[in-house]
C-alpha positions as CSV (number, residue, x, y, z in Angstrom):
1,M,125.9,123.0,80.5
2,S,126.0,126.5,82.2
3,P,126.7,127.1,85.7
4,D,124.1,127.3,88.1
5,R,124.3,130.8,89.5
6,T,121.5,130.2,92.2
7,A,123.3,127.4,94.2
8,Q,122.7,127.4,97.6
9,W,124.1,125.2,100.8
10,V,122.2,124.2,103.4
11,E,123.0,122.7,106.5
12,I,121.3,119.3,107.9
13,D,121.8,117.8,111.3
14,G,125.4,119.6,111.3
15,R,125.9,118.7,107.5
16,R,126.6,120.8,104.8
17,V,124.6,119.9,101.5
18,R,125.1,121.8,98.0
19,L,121.5,122.3,96.2
20,T,121.3,123.4,92.8
21,N,118.7,123.7,89.9
22,L,115.8,123.6,92.6
23,E,113.3,125.1,89.8
24,R,114.2,122.4,87.0
25,V,110.9,120.3,85.6
26,L,111.6,116.8,86.8
27,Y,108.0,115.7,85.6
28,P,107.1,117.8,82.7
29,S,103.3,116.6,82.8
30,T,103.0,118.2,86.1
31,G,105.3,120.9,86.6
32,F,107.0,118.7,89.6
33,T,110.0,120.4,90.4
34,K,113.7,119.2,91.9
35,A,112.3,121.3,95.2
36,E,109.5,119.8,95.3
37,M,111.3,116.3,94.9
38,I,114.0,117.2,97.9
39,H,110.9,118.5,99.7
40,Y,108.5,115.0,99.6
41,Y,111.7,112.9,100.7
42,T,112.1,115.3,103.6
43,Q,109.0,114.4,104.4
44,V,109.1,110.7,104.1
45,A,112.6,110.9,105.2
46,P,111.7,109.0,108.8
47,A,109.9,106.1,107.0
48,L,112.2,106.1,103.9
49,L,115.7,106.2,105.7
50,G,114.4,103.2,107.7
51,Q,114.5,101.5,104.4
52,L,117.8,102.5,103.4
53,R,119.5,102.7,106.7
54,D,122.5,100.5,106.0
55,R,121.9,98.9,102.2
56,P,124.2,100.3,99.3
57,V,122.2,102.3,97.0
58,T,121.5,101.9,93.4
59,R,120.6,105.4,92.0
60,I,118.4,106.0,88.4
61,R,119.6,109.7,88.0
62,F,117.7,112.0,85.9
63,P,119.7,115.4,85.0
64,E,117.3,117.1,83.0
65,G,114.1,115.2,84.4
66,V,112.3,112.0,83.5
67,D,111.5,112.2,79.6
68,G,115.5,112.9,79.2
69,E,118.5,111.2,79.9
70,Q,118.7,108.6,82.9
71,F,121.4,106.2,83.8
72,F,121.8,103.9,86.8
73,E,125.0,104.7,89.2
74,K,125.9,102.5,91.5
75,N,129.6,103.8,92.2
76,T,130.2,107.1,94.6
77,P,130.4,109.8,92.2
78,R,133.3,111.8,92.3
79,G,132.3,115.1,94.5
80,A,130.9,113.6,97.0
81,P,130.9,114.8,99.9
82,D,133.1,113.8,102.7
83,W,130.5,113.2,105.2
84,L,129.0,110.1,102.6
85,R,129.3,106.7,104.1
86,H,130.4,104.3,101.1
87,Q,131.6,101.1,100.9
88,T,133.7,99.2,98.1
89,L,132.0,95.5,97.7
90,H,131.5,92.8,95.5
91,A,128.8,93.3,93.1
92,S,127.6,90.3,93.5
93,P,128.1,89.2,96.6
94,G,127.9,85.9,98.6
95,T,128.1,83.8,94.8
96,D,130.5,81.8,93.4
97,D,131.0,84.7,91.0
98,E,131.4,87.5,92.8
99,G,132.5,89.9,90.0
100,T,133.6,93.7,90.1
101,T,133.8,95.3,92.5
102,V,131.2,98.9,93.5
103,D,132.1,101.5,95.7
104,Y,128.5,102.1,97.3
105,P,126.8,105.1,98.9
106,F,124.7,104.8,101.9
107,L,122.3,107.4,102.4
108,D,121.7,106.8,106.0
109,D,120.6,110.2,107.3
110,L,118.5,113.2,105.8
111,A,121.4,114.6,104.4
112,G,122.7,111.9,102.5
113,L,119.0,111.4,101.3
114,V,119.0,115.0,100.5
115,W,121.8,115.0,98.9
116,A,121.3,112.0,96.3
117,A,117.9,114.1,95.5
118,N,119.5,116.9,94.3
119,Q,122.0,114.7,92.1
120,G,118.7,113.8,90.3
121,A,117.9,110.5,91.9
122,V,114.3,109.9,91.4
123,E,114.7,106.4,91.7
124,L,116.3,104.3,94.8
125,H,116.8,100.9,94.4
126,T,118.2,98.6,97.1
127,P,119.0,94.7,97.8
128,Q,116.9,92.7,100.1
129,W,120.3,92.2,102.5
130,R,122.3,94.7,104.9
131,V,125.8,95.3,106.1
132,G,126.8,95.3,109.2
133,P,129.0,98.5,111.3
134,R,131.8,96.9,110.6
135,G,131.3,96.4,107.2
136,G,130.3,92.6,107.1
137,L,127.3,91.6,104.7
138,R,124.2,90.4,106.2
139,R,122.1,87.5,105.6
140,P,118.8,88.8,104.0
141,D,116.3,90.5,106.6
142,R,113.4,90.4,104.1
143,L,112.2,88.8,101.3
144,V,110.5,89.9,98.2
145,V,107.9,89.1,95.4
146,D,107.5,91.3,92.6
147,L,104.2,91.0,90.6
148,D,104.8,92.5,87.3
149,P,101.5,92.2,85.3
150,G,101.6,91.9,81.2
151,P,99.4,93.9,79.0
152,P,95.9,93.8,79.2
153,A,96.8,92.5,82.7
154,G,97.1,95.2,84.9
155,L,96.9,96.0,88.6
156,D,93.1,94.0,89.0
157,A,94.9,90.9,88.4
158,C,98.2,92.0,90.6
159,V,95.7,91.9,93.4
160,R,94.6,88.2,92.8
161,V,97.9,86.8,92.5
162,A,98.5,89.1,95.8
163,R,96.4,87.3,97.7
164,L,97.5,83.9,96.3
165,V,101.2,84.8,97.2
166,A,100.6,85.7,100.7
167,A,97.9,82.8,101.5
168,R,100.8,80.8,100.3
169,L,103.3,82.7,102.4
170,T,101.3,82.2,105.5
171,E,101.1,78.5,105.0
172,D,105.1,78.4,105.1
173,G,104.8,80.6,108.6
174,L,105.3,84.1,106.9
175,T,103.0,85.6,108.6
176,T,103.7,89.3,108.2
177,T,103.4,90.5,104.6
178,V,103.1,94.0,103.4
179,P,101.7,95.0,99.7
180,V,103.3,97.7,98.1
181,T,102.4,99.5,95.3
182,S,105.0,99.7,92.8
183,G,104.3,103.3,91.6
184,S,104.8,102.0,87.9
185,K,102.6,98.9,86.9
186,G,102.5,96.5,89.2
187,M,103.1,95.6,92.9
188,Q,105.6,94.4,95.3
189,L,105.3,91.9,98.3
190,Y,107.9,92.1,101.4
191,S,107.9,89.4,104.1
192,P,110.6,89.9,107.3
193,L,113.4,87.3,107.9
194,D,115.0,85.7,111.0
195,G,118.6,85.8,108.6
196,R,118.4,82.2,109.1
197,R,118.6,81.8,104.7
198,T,121.4,82.7,102.6
199,A,120.1,84.9,99.7
200,L,120.5,82.2,97.5
201,E,118.6,79.8,99.6
202,V,115.6,82.9,99.8
203,R,115.9,83.1,96.2
204,D,114.9,79.4,95.8
205,Y,112.3,79.6,97.9
206,V,110.6,82.6,96.3
207,R,111.7,80.4,93.1
208,G,109.6,77.5,94.3
209,V,106.1,79.5,95.7
210,A,106.3,81.5,92.2
211,G,106.9,77.4,90.1
212,S,104.1,76.1,92.5
213,L,101.4,79.2,91.6
214,A,102.4,79.0,88.2
215,A,101.2,75.7,88.2
216,A,98.2,75.8,89.8
217,H,96.8,78.9,87.9
218,P,98.0,79.1,85.1
219,D,96.3,81.4,83.4
220,L,97.0,83.7,85.6
221,V,100.5,83.6,87.2
222,L,103.7,82.9,85.1
223,S,107.0,82.0,87.0
224,T,109.6,82.7,83.5
225,Q,110.7,85.9,81.6
226,K,109.7,83.9,78.4
227,R,107.9,87.6,77.1
228,V,105.7,84.7,74.0
229,L,103.9,83.7,77.7
230,R,103.8,87.2,79.4
231,P,100.3,88.8,77.9
232,G,97.2,88.7,80.4
233,K,99.4,87.1,83.0
234,V,101.4,88.3,86.2
235,L,104.6,87.4,86.4
236,L,106.1,86.5,89.9
237,D,109.5,87.9,89.8
238,W,111.5,85.8,92.2
239,S,114.7,87.1,91.0
240,Q,115.1,90.5,92.8
241,N,116.2,88.3,95.7
242,H,119.2,87.0,94.2
243,P,122.1,89.0,96.4
244,A,123.0,91.2,93.1
245,K,119.9,92.5,92.1
246,T,117.9,95.1,93.6
247,T,114.4,96.3,93.8
248,I,112.9,99.9,93.8
249,T,113.1,100.8,97.7
250,P,109.6,101.9,99.4
251,Y,108.6,105.3,99.7
252,S,111.0,106.4,96.1
253,L,109.5,108.2,93.5
254,R,109.2,106.9,90.2
255,S,109.9,107.8,86.9
256,R,106.5,107.6,85.2
257,E,104.8,110.4,83.0
258,Q,103.5,111.8,86.4
259,P,104.7,111.4,89.9
260,S,104.1,108.6,92.0
261,V,105.5,106.6,94.3
262,A,106.1,102.9,95.5
263,A,103.4,103.1,98.3
264,P,103.5,100.4,101.3
265,R,99.4,99.5,101.2
266,R,96.8,98.1,104.2
267,W,95.7,95.0,102.7
268,D,92.1,96.0,102.7
269,E,92.6,98.2,100.0
270,V,94.1,95.2,98.0
271,T,90.8,95.1,95.9
272,E,90.0,95.9,92.1
273,G,90.2,99.4,91.5
274,I,93.4,100.0,93.2
275,T,95.4,102.8,91.3
276,Q,99.6,103.8,92.1
277,L,99.7,106.6,94.8
278,S,101.3,110.2,94.3
279,P,103.3,111.9,96.4
280,G,101.0,114.3,98.0
281,E,99.1,111.0,99.0
282,V,101.8,108.8,100.1
283,V,102.6,112.1,102.8
284,A,98.9,112.5,103.8
285,R,98.8,108.4,104.4
286,L,102.0,108.7,106.5
287,A,100.7,111.4,109.0
288,A,97.1,109.3,109.0
289,D,98.4,105.6,109.4
290,G,101.9,105.8,110.0
291,D,104.5,103.7,108.1
292,L,102.7,100.1,107.3
293,L,106.0,98.5,106.6
294,A,106.8,99.2,110.7
295,S,103.6,98.0,111.8
296,G,102.1,95.7,108.9
297,A,100.7,92.4,109.6
298,G,99.7,89.4,106.9
299,P,96.6,89.4,105.5
């Protein structure tokens, strides 16, 4: 690959960030460029950084665009700026099998977010727990239920299941649940937690919710990953609450054919006909409605 002769340095809040290949097209179907991705992440930074802060970030990088080579990156790459916060953590923290260690980066500020975007990090994935100021792992501050439709089921089926899940969580005392259209095929539901339960306890609780809803609605809901059972049903993926797992971060772009975003939604729009949102739509909604994850209420 030839060097980028148009590379430039910018200063963001006192930190120098190198930008390269800004005209590279990341989404060929629309011509959406790296410069546009960086601009989008800058516009949504106040809300996105609230989700990223103190969480180790796994990136899915697309150096040549979403139709080219992709790779998951957990470790902090060589050449990362000196000011970037990073910390070595166990790959499966809080379990009997903690596994290998990973030197994770943290994107705590706009400079870090722009650095990651310049690296071609289209998707930003995070766990449900945070790391404290002295490096200690905290218990989960949220739970997530991932709604993954098996074709021909789609978002309309997710709408029906989302309301079933939210009702069950409300019965169990989790009265604040925010829906997020994933920017891909389905949805996620997030509920804030008080930090009393371990990640494995949260995982087991969500697994129980998924199992009971699958038993009550067998034609619509699935709680296991068996492929033969997937068509026409919505899988409630409880496993993303495991301490080693991550979920697409709300406000992150997705690597679909056209640029789309994991976007928080109002419950009054979680109806049949709901669609995934584009970056421009998400920016406009933030300006109009604010951050729904910061102010959201249950259904």
